[in-house]
C-alpha positions as CSV (number, residue, x, y, z in Angstrom):
1,M,-12.7,0.4,30.6
2,E,-15.0,0.9,27.4
3,I,-12.7,0.7,24.4
4,D,-11.3,-2.7,25.9
5,K,-14.7,-4.0,26.6
6,A,-16.0,-3.2,22.8
7,I,-13.0,-5.2,21.5
8,R,-13.5,-8.1,23.1
9,E,-17.0,-8.3,22.5
10,S,-16.6,-7.7,19.3
11,D,-16.6,-10.8,16.5
12,D,-14.3,-9.1,14.1
13,R,-11.0,-11.7,14.9
14,R,-8.5,-9.6,12.7
15,L,-9.5,-6.6,14.6
16,K,-8.7,-8.2,18.1
17,T,-5.3,-9.3,17.1
18,K,-4.7,-5.7,15.8
19,Y,-6.1,-4.7,19.4
20,N,-3.8,-6.8,21.3
21,N,-0.5,-6.3,19.7
22,A,-1.1,-2.3,19.4
23,I,-1.9,-2.6,23.3
24,Y,1.4,-5.2,24.4
25,V,3.5,-2.7,22.3
26,I,1.8,0.3,24.5
27,R,2.4,-1.4,27.4
28,R,6.2,-2.3,26.9
29,A,7.1,1.3,25.9
30,L,4.8,1.7,29.7
31,A,7.2,-0.6,31.3
32,L,10.5,0.8,29.4
33,Y,10.1,4.4,30.1
34,S,7.9,6.7,33.0
35,I,4.3,8.7,32.3
36,E,6.8,11.6,32.1
37,E,9.5,10.5,30.0
38,V,6.7,9.6,27.3
39,A,4.3,11.9,25.1
40,F,1.8,11.3,22.2
41,S,1.6,13.4,19.1
42,F,-2.0,13.7,17.7
43,N,-2.7,16.0,14.6
44,G,-6.9,15.3,15.2
45,G,-6.5,12.8,12.0
46,K,-7.9,8.9,12.1
47,D,-5.2,7.1,13.0
48,S,-4.1,9.3,16.0
49,T,-7.5,9.1,16.9
50,V,-7.1,5.4,16.4
51,L,-3.8,5.7,18.6
52,L,-5.7,8.2,21.1
53,H,-8.1,5.3,23.0
54,L,-5.9,2.5,22.0
55,L,-3.4,4.5,24.2
56,R,-6.2,5.4,27.2
57,A,-7.0,1.2,27.3
58,G,-3.0,0.6,26.9
59,Y,-2.5,2.9,29.9
60,F,-6.1,1.5,32.2
61,L,-4.7,-2.3,31.7
62,H,-0.7,-1.3,32.5
63,Q,-2.1,0.5,35.8
64,S,-4.7,-2.2,36.3
65,E,-2.2,-5.0,36.8
66,P,-0.8,-5.8,40.8
67,S,2.1,-3.9,40.7
68,H,0.0,-0.7,40.2
69,S,-2.4,0.7,42.7
70,N,-4.1,3.0,40.9
71,G,-6.9,0.5,39.9
72,D,-9.8,2.0,37.8
73,L,-8.7,5.6,35.8
74,A,-11.9,6.2,34.3
75,N,-12.4,9.8,35.8
76,H,-8.6,10.6,36.1
77,E,-7.4,13.1,33.4
78,F,-4.8,11.4,30.3
79,P,-1.9,11.7,32.1
80,I,0.2,11.0,28.8
81,R,1.4,14.6,27.7
82,T,-0.1,15.3,24.3
83,I,1.6,17.3,21.8
84,Y,-0.4,19.0,19.1
85,F,1.4,21.3,15.8
86,E,-0.9,23.7,15.3
87,S,-0.3,25.2,11.4
88,P,-1.8,27.8,9.6
89,S,-2.4,25.8,6.9
90,A,-4.8,23.0,9.1
91,F,-8.5,22.6,8.2
92,P,-10.8,24.2,10.9
93,E,-12.5,20.9,11.4
94,I,-9.0,19.6,12.4
95,N,-8.3,22.4,15.0
96,L,-11.9,22.3,16.4
97,F,-11.8,18.5,16.8
98,T,-8.6,18.6,18.4
99,Y,-9.3,20.8,21.3
100,E,-12.8,19.2,21.7
101,T,-10.9,16.0,22.1
102,A,-8.1,17.6,24.5
103,S,-11.4,18.6,26.9
104,N,-13.4,15.2,26.5
105,Y,-10.3,13.7,27.5
106,G,-8.7,15.6,29.6
107,L,-5.3,15.7,28.2
108,Q,-2.6,17.5,29.0
109,L,-2.0,19.5,25.3
110,D,1.4,21.3,24.5
111,I,0.3,23.4,21.2
112,I,3.4,23.6,19.2
113,R,3.5,26.7,16.7
114,L,6.9,25.7,14.8
115,D,7.9,23.4,12.6
116,F,7.9,19.7,13.8
117,K,12.0,19.1,13.7
118,S,12.7,22.8,15.3
119,G,9.2,22.7,17.7
120,L,10.2,19.1,19.2
121,A,13.8,20.4,19.8
122,A,12.5,22.5,21.6
123,L,9.7,20.6,23.7
124,L,13.0,17.9,24.5
125,N,15.1,20.0,25.5
126,A,12.6,21.4,27.8
127,K,11.3,18.2,29.2
128,P,12.6,14.8,29.9
129,I,11.1,13.4,27.6
130,R,12.5,10.3,26.1
131,A,9.9,7.9,24.0
132,I,6.9,9.3,21.3
133,F,3.6,7.8,20.8
134,L,2.8,7.9,16.9
135,G,0.2,7.1,14.7
136,V,2.5,6.0,11.5
137,R,0.9,3.1,9.8
138,I,2.8,1.3,7.2
139,G,2.6,2.8,3.6
140,D,2.7,6.4,5.3
141,P,5.5,8.4,3.5
142,T,7.4,8.5,7.2
143,A,7.2,5.0,7.6
144,V,9.9,3.5,5.5
145,G,12.4,1.9,7.5
146,Q,10.0,2.3,10.7
147,E,9.8,-0.6,13.3
148,Q,7.2,-0.6,16.5
149,F,10.1,0.9,18.3
150,S,13.0,3.0,16.0
151,P,15.5,5.7,17.2
152,S,14.5,8.9,15.5
153,S,16.3,9.5,12.3
154,P,20.6,10.9,12.7
155,G,19.6,15.0,12.3
156,W,17.1,14.6,14.9
157,P,16.4,15.5,18.2
158,P,17.1,11.7,19.8
159,F,14.4,9.7,20.6
160,M,12.0,6.5,20.3
161,R,9.7,6.1,18.0
162,V,6.9,4.2,19.4
163,N,4.6,2.6,16.4
164,P,1.5,0.7,17.9
165,I,-0.5,0.7,14.6
166,L,2.3,0.5,12.1
167,D,0.7,-3.3,10.8
168,W,-2.9,-1.6,10.7
169,S,-4.3,-1.4,7.1
170,Y,-7.2,1.2,6.7
171,R,-9.8,-0.7,7.2
172,D,-8.2,-1.9,10.5
173,V,-8.3,2.4,11.1
174,W,-12.3,2.3,10.2
175,A,-12.9,-1.1,12.0
176,F,-11.6,0.2,15.3
177,L,-13.1,3.5,15.1
178,L,-16.9,2.3,14.2
179,T,-16.3,-1.2,16.1
180,C,-15.5,1.0,19.9
181,K,-19.0,4.0,18.6
182,V,-15.5,7.1,19.4
183,Q,-16.0,10.4,18.0
184,Y,-13.7,11.9,14.6
185,C,-13.2,14.8,12.7
186,S,-16.0,15.7,11.1
187,L,-14.0,15.7,7.5
188,Y,-14.2,12.3,7.5
189,G,-18.1,12.8,6.6
190,Q,-17.5,14.3,3.8
191,G,-15.7,12.7,1.4
192,Y,-11.7,13.0,3.3
193,T,-9.9,9.9,3.4
194,S,-6.6,11.1,3.8
195,I,-6.1,14.7,5.6
196,G,-3.2,16.5,5.0
197,S,-3.2,20.5,5.1
198,I,-5.5,22.9,3.0
199,H,-3.2,23.4,0.2
200,D,-3.1,19.5,-0.9
201,T,-6.0,17.6,0.4
202,V,-10.0,17.3,-1.6
203,P,-12.3,14.6,-0.8
204,N,-11.7,11.7,-2.6
205,A,-13.0,11.6,-5.8
206,L,-13.8,7.6,-5.7
207,L,-16.1,8.6,-2.9
208,C,-18.1,10.9,-5.0
209,I,-22.0,10.3,-5.7
210,K,-23.3,11.8,-8.8
211,S,-26.2,13.3,-9.5
212,S,-28.6,13.4,-12.9
213,D,-28.4,17.1,-11.9
214,N,-25.4,19.8,-11.9
215,S,-25.8,20.1,-7.7
216,K,-23.2,20.1,-5.3
217,E,-20.7,17.4,-5.2
218,Q,-21.9,15.5,-2.4
219,F,-19.7,12.3,-1.2
220,R,-20.1,9.1,1.2
221,P,-18.1,9.0,4.2
222,A,-14.3,8.0,4.6
223,Y,-15.5,4.3,6.0
224,L,-17.1,3.6,3.0
225,L,-13.7,3.2,0.7
226,S,-13.6,-0.1,-0.4
227,D,-9.5,0.3,-1.4
228,G,-7.6,1.2,1.6
229,R,-4.8,1.3,-0.5
230,L,-6.4,4.5,-2.4
231,E,-7.1,6.4,0.8
232,R,-4.4,9.2,-0.3
233,A,-6.5,9.8,-3.9
234,G,-7.4,12.6,-2.5
235,R,-3.8,14.1,-1.7
236,A,-3.2,16.4,-4.8
237,K,0.2,16.8,-5.7
238,K,1.8,19.0,-8.6
239,C,2.1,15.7,-10.6
240,S,-0.9,13.8,-9.1
241,P,-2.0,10.4,-10.6
242,P,-5.8,10.0,-11.2
243,V,-7.5,9.2,-8.4
244,S,-8.9,6.0,-10.6
245,G,-5.6,4.3,-9.7
246,C,-3.8,4.7,-13.0
247,F,-1.2,6.5,-14.6
248,P,-1.2,8.5,-17.4
249,A,-1.2,6.5,-20.8
250,V,1.7,8.3,-22.0
251,S,4.2,6.4,-19.4
252,N,3.0,3.3,-20.0
253,G,3.9,2.0,-23.9
254,P,2.9,3.5,-27.5
255,K,0.0,5.4,-27.8
256,S,-3.5,4.0,-29.3
257,S,-3.1,5.6,-32.4
258,D,-0.3,3.9,-33.3
259,V,-0.4,0.8,-32.0
260,H,-3.4,0.7,-34.4
261,E,-1.6,2.6,-36.9
262,I,1.1,-0.2,-37.2
263,G,-1.0,-3.2,-36.4
264,M,1.1,-4.5,-33.7
265,L,0.9,-5.2,-30.0
266,T,4.6,-5.5,-28.1
267,A,5.3,-7.1,-25.0
268,S,9.2,-7.6,-23.2
269,I,9.3,-10.5,-20.6
270,I,11.4,-10.5,-17.6
271,A,13.0,-13.0,-15.5
272,V,14.4,-12.3,-11.5
273,G,16.8,-14.8,-11.2
274,D,20.3,-15.3,-10.1
275,E,20.1,-18.6,-10.6
276,I,19.5,-18.5,-13.5
277,L,22.3,-16.1,-14.7
278,F,24.4,-18.6,-12.5
279,G,23.5,-21.4,-14.8
280,S,21.9,-23.2,-12.4
281,I,18.9,-23.7,-14.0
282,E,17.5,-23.0,-17.4
283,D,14.9,-20.6,-18.2
284,Q,11.7,-22.2,-19.8
285,L,9.0,-19.9,-19.4
286,G,10.1,-17.1,-21.7
287,P,10.5,-19.1,-24.7
288,S,7.3,-20.8,-23.7
289,L,5.6,-17.6,-23.1
290,C,6.9,-16.0,-26.0
291,R,5.1,-19.2,-27.8
292,K,2.2,-18.2,-26.2
293,L,2.3,-14.2,-27.0
294,C,2.6,-14.9,-30.3
295,S,-0.2,-17.3,-30.8
296,I,-2.5,-14.2,-29.6
297,G,-0.9,-12.2,-32.3
298,W,1.6,-10.3,-30.1
299,T,5.1,-9.4,-30.5
300,V,8.2,-9.6,-28.3
301,S,10.6,-7.0,-27.9
302,Q,12.8,-8.6,-26.0
303,I,13.3,-11.1,-23.0
304,A,15.9,-9.8,-19.8
305,V,17.5,-11.7,-16.5
306,V,18.2,-9.5,-13.7
307,R,19.5,-10.0,-10.9
308,N,17.2,-10.8,-7.6
309,N,17.7,-7.5,-6.3
310,I,15.3,-4.7,-5.8
311,D,17.3,-2.3,-8.2
312,S,17.7,-4.5,-10.8
313,V,14.5,-5.1,-11.6
314,A,13.2,-1.3,-11.2
315,E,15.7,-0.6,-13.6
316,E,14.5,-2.8,-16.4
317,V,11.1,-2.5,-15.6
318,E,11.5,1.3,-16.0
319,R,13.4,1.0,-19.2
320,R,10.5,-2.0,-20.7
321,K,7.0,-0.4,-19.5
322,S,7.1,2.7,-21.4
323,A,8.3,0.9,-24.8
324,N,6.1,-2.3,-24.8
325,D,2.2,-2.4,-24.4
326,L,3.1,-5.2,-21.6
327,V,5.4,-6.5,-20.0
328,F,5.7,-9.5,-17.7
329,V,8.2,-10.0,-14.9
330,Y,8.5,-13.7,-13.4
331,G,11.0,-15.1,-10.7
332,G,11.0,-16.5,-7.5
333,I,10.5,-19.6,-5.8
334,G,7.1,-20.8,-4.4
335,P,3.2,-19.9,-4.9
336,L,3.6,-16.3,-4.2
337,H,5.4,-13.2,-6.1
338,S,8.5,-12.1,-4.9
339,D,9.2,-9.4,-2.8
340,V,12.1,-8.0,-4.3
341,T,9.8,-7.8,-7.6
342,V,7.1,-6.3,-5.8
343,A,9.3,-3.7,-4.7
344,G,11.3,-3.2,-7.9
345,I,7.9,-2.3,-9.8
346,A,6.6,-0.3,-6.9
347,K,10.0,1.3,-7.6
348,A,10.2,1.6,-11.4
349,F,6.3,3.3,-11.2
350,G,7.6,5.7,-8.2
351,V,5.1,4.2,-5.7
352,R,5.2,3.3,-1.9
353,L,3.8,-0.5,-1.2
354,A,1.2,-0.6,1.1
355,P,-1.2,-3.5,2.4
356,D,-3.7,-4.7,0.6
357,E,-6.4,-6.1,3.3
358,E,-8.2,-8.5,0.1
359,F,-4.6,-10.0,-0.6
360,E,-3.7,-10.3,2.5
361,E,-7.2,-12.9,3.4
362,Y,-6.1,-14.7,0.4
363,L,-2.3,-15.4,2.1
364,S,-4.4,-15.9,5.6
365,H,-6.3,-18.7,3.6
366,I,-3.4,-20.1,1.9
367,L,-0.5,-20.3,4.8
368,G,-2.9,-20.5,7.7
369,E,-1.0,-20.5,10.9
370,K,1.9,-21.9,8.8
371,C,3.5,-18.9,7.8
372,T,6.2,-17.9,9.6
373,G,6.4,-14.0,8.4
374,N,4.6,-10.9,9.2
375,R,1.5,-12.2,6.9
376,N,0.8,-7.9,6.5
377,E,4.6,-7.1,5.0
378,M,4.2,-9.8,2.4
379,A,0.6,-8.4,1.5
380,Q,2.2,-4.9,0.6
381,L,1.7,-4.3,-3.1
382,P,2.4,-0.9,-5.5
383,E,-0.3,1.6,-4.0
384,G,-2.8,3.0,-6.1
385,I,-1.7,1.2,-9.6
386,T,-2.4,-2.5,-8.0
387,E,-5.1,-5.1,-9.7
388,L,-5.8,-8.3,-8.8
389,L,-7.0,-10.8,-11.4
390,H,-9.2,-13.0,-10.0
391,H,-10.1,-16.4,-11.4
392,E,-11.7,-19.7,-9.6
393,K,-8.6,-21.7,-10.1
394,L,-6.2,-19.4,-9.2
395,P,-5.6,-20.0,-5.5
396,V,-4.0,-16.4,-5.0
397,P,-5.2,-13.6,-8.0
398,L,-2.4,-12.4,-10.7
399,I,-1.3,-9.2,-10.0
400,K,-1.6,-6.4,-12.5
401,C,0.4,-3.1,-11.9
402,L,-0.6,-0.5,-15.0
403,N,1.0,-2.2,-17.8
404,V,3.1,-4.7,-15.5
405,V,1.9,-8.6,-15.1
406,I,3.4,-10.4,-12.6
407,L,3.3,-14.1,-12.9
408,T,4.0,-16.7,-10.3
409,A,5.0,-20.0,-12.1
410,T,8.1,-21.7,-11.3
411,N,7.2,-24.7,-14.1
412,V,5.7,-24.5,-17.8
413,T,3.1,-26.9,-16.4
414,E,2.1,-23.6,-14.2
415,L,2.4,-21.2,-16.8
416,D,0.4,-23.3,-18.9
417,W,-2.1,-23.0,-16.0
418,Q,-2.1,-19.4,-15.4
419,W,-2.1,-18.1,-18.9
420,D,-5.1,-20.1,-19.5
421,C,-6.8,-18.5,-16.8
422,L,-5.5,-15.1,-18.1
423,I,-7.2,-15.6,-21.6
424,E,-10.3,-16.7,-19.9
425,L,-10.3,-13.0,-17.9
426,T,-9.2,-11.9,-21.0
427,R,-12.4,-12.7,-23.0
428,S,-14.4,-10.8,-20.1
429,S,-12.4,-7.9,-19.0
430,S,-10.3,-7.2,-21.8
431,I,-6.4,-7.8,-20.0
432,L,-5.5,-8.6,-23.4
433,E,-5.8,-7.9,-26.9
434,L,-6.1,-11.0,-28.4
435,A,-5.6,-10.8,-32.7
436,E,-5.1,-13.6,-35.1
437,P,-1.5,-14.9,-34.8
438,Y,1.5,-13.7,-36.9
439,V,2.2,-16.0,-39.9
440,S,5.3,-15.3,-41.8
441,K,6.0,-16.9,-44.9
442,R,9.1,-16.7,-46.9
443,L,9.5,-16.5,-50.8
444,R,12.3,-17.0,-52.7
445,T,12.9,-15.7,-56.5
446,T,15.2,-14.7,-59.1
447,L,15.8,-11.7,-61.0
448,S,18.4,-10.7,-63.0
449,D,20.8,-12.8,-60.9
450,V,19.8,-10.8,-58.2
451,C,18.4,-12.9,-55.1
452,V,15.6,-11.2,-53.3
453,N,14.1,-12.2,-50.4
454,F,10.3,-10.8,-49.5
455,I,8.6,-12.0,-46.3
456,I,4.7,-12.2,-46.0
457,I,3.5,-10.8,-43.0
């Protein structure tokens, strides 16, 4: 089978792991359900194209087991029922690619022209389908709360959602498509990185090729997008953030003109930890961070300690991010950021968490095989607003989400280390604005028996 052969011959260890895990999920589903009881939802996009070829490979391997006698299926039609929801707002290129793919691989295509929920209900009433393979990935709007096998949500027709590529990243998708040399929709060659409808999708501006003249815009192919977190930057929204990954500055603190007028930069500090609130430990990082900020001319407006849960973090960050130039957050135990902290910051900015391939590489290097959890889940960061602050002395980059900086220090020594790295980075990339420290002096005098205090700053 050409897909399985291409992956086996690849030198990409990460891709092999993702492939093997996905094939396991597919074969598990085919063992639980008969071929008549499963279906595959295909929409012509890159994720469902990956899933199509994984299903082809998975079905081939499933049928090649000793308990099955079909043998080589290369000349047989793809037997899994394929569902395509045809929409008048779909790109013509998507429709063309879907029908060509159905012809090339012998797909049993059920074309549905109703909305997803109604069409699904009608199909399940007419066919004995119990499970549907979906090309959902972590970071997709519909992926919240899903696992590789997840029953449909309340209020929906009952079926099992099977998500073989749930833990795949943007990089994994393109590594598979390019390694296996399979066709994909032509729009991905024109700068589109995430395809919705004709009303809400444009080429990703990060792939735009700038020219000296005013000729028609050209775009590089989707697989050249270096930051997979920004794959949905081409999705137009009523209040969409700029494709550069930064939100409008109106929500991120005082206007720069106001700051220069009053000559003051403000920061807020948020400590996350029940152990501080319970009195189990004394917070030493907050006062130390205050001194460090004052030493570079910043004013700390507040130090807050919040409970170790997502909502508490989100509420405090939401309050502080618009009232300060920077917000520093720390808390948790261990060398990495707290999942609660990151999730809370994402919620405060109204964005989702998505796997960050670069950060996952750091986790793999640091944790190796000792990691007991899912590294892909640990590497989820707020999508579109996260910047990794690299320094050669830091084993793991610091995380900056717009004007919120996450510190992983658990003691003063670690804080000193991270702060020194942050200052060095600032001198080259202007992460912080460095100013002269404020000097406070008090002059006491008596005028007409009235005591007046003057504070000179």
